[in-house]
C-alpha positions in Angstrom: -0.3 -0.2 -0.3 1.2 3.4 -1.4 2.1 5.7 1.6 -0.4 8.9 1.5 1.3 12.0 1.3 0.1 14.8 3.2 -0.9 16.6 0.2 -3.8 13.7 -0.4 -4.7 13.7 2.9 -5.6 17.7 2.7 -7.6 17.0 -0.6 -9.3 14.2 0.4 -10.3 15.9 4.1 -11.3 19.2 1.7 -13.4 17.2 -0.4 -15.4 15.8 3.1 -15.5 19.1 4.3 -17.1 20.1 1.0 -19.5 17.9 0.8 -20.6 18.2 4.3 -21.2 21.6 4.1 -23.0 21.4 0.8 -25.4 18.9 2.8 -25.6 21.2 5.9 -26.7 24.2 3.1 -29.1 21.8 1.5 -30.8 21.3 5.1 -30.8 25.3 5.6 -32.5 26.1 2.7 -35.1 22.8 3.3 -35.8 24.3 6.6 -35.8 28.2 5.6 -38.9 26.6 2.6 -40.6 25.0 5.6 -40.4 28.2 7.7 -41.9 30.1 5.2 -44.7 27.8 4.3 -45.5 27.8 7.9 -45.2 31.8 7.9 -47.7 31.7 5.2 -50.1 29.6 6.7 -50.4 31.8 9.9 -50.6 35.1 7.5 -53.7 33.0 6.1 -55.3 32.3 9.5 -55.0 36.1 10.7 -56.6 37.1 7.5 -59.2 34.9 7.5 -59.7 36.0 11.5 -59.5 39.6 10.5 -62.4 39.0 8.0 -64.3 37.1 10.3 -64.1 39.8 13.4 -64.5 42.8 10.7 -61.2 44.0 12.3 -58.2 45.4 10.4 -55.7 42.5 10.0 -51.9 42.9 12.1 -49.4 41.5 10.1 -47.9 38.2 11.6 -44.6 38.6 12.8 -42.1 36.7 10.1 -39.9 33.9 12.3 -36.5 34.6 10.6 -33.5 32.0 11.2 -30.2 33.9 12.6 -27.7 34.2 10.5 -24.3 36.2 10.6 -24.8 39.6 9.1 -22.1 38.8 6.2 -24.5 36.2 5.1 -26.5 38.5 2.8 -29.9 38.0 1.8 -31.1 34.0 1.0 -31.1 33.6 -2.6 -28.9 36.7 -3.4 -26.5 36.3 -6.4 -23.5 36.8 -3.9 -24.8 33.6 -1.7 -24.9 32.0 -5.1 -21.3 32.9 -6.5 -19.7 32.3 -3.0 -21.1 29.1 -2.6 -19.9 28.3 -6.3 -16.2 29.4 -5.4 -16.1 27.6 -2.0 -17.3 24.3 -3.5 -14.3 24.3 -6.2 -11.2 25.2 -4.4 -8.8 24.2 -7.2 -10.9 27.5 -9.0 -12.6 27.9 -11.9 -12.7 30.6 -15.2 -14.9 33.7 -15.4 -17.0 31.7 -18.1 -17.2 28.6 -16.0 -18.7 31.1 -13.2 -20.9 32.7 -15.2 -22.4 29.2 -16.7 -22.9 28.2 -13.2 -24.6 31.0 -11.9 -26.7 32.4 -14.4 -25.5 36.0 -13.9 -25.3 36.6 -17.4 -27.1 35.2 -20.6 -24.7 33.4 -23.2 
């Protein structure tokens, strides 16, 4: 069996961590979708109650997941770009970035 070099160890560990990061990110997006659906249902219930009572509707306070301020908006172009770059530690060309993020139609 060939002895593993430090570089191959690091490459393998980087790949493992990138996969783990992607799984967590997917879980976050799934949970955000569920939270949005619950918020919509609560807003619909409030609207129904307001219509039945004839009183003006008071908006439901949206519960948001806390995240570091540097993350930006969910679904933002910046977030997609950062995620793409993190998933490709060996680098990407400008064209590959544009193709993968759909920032510019070619």
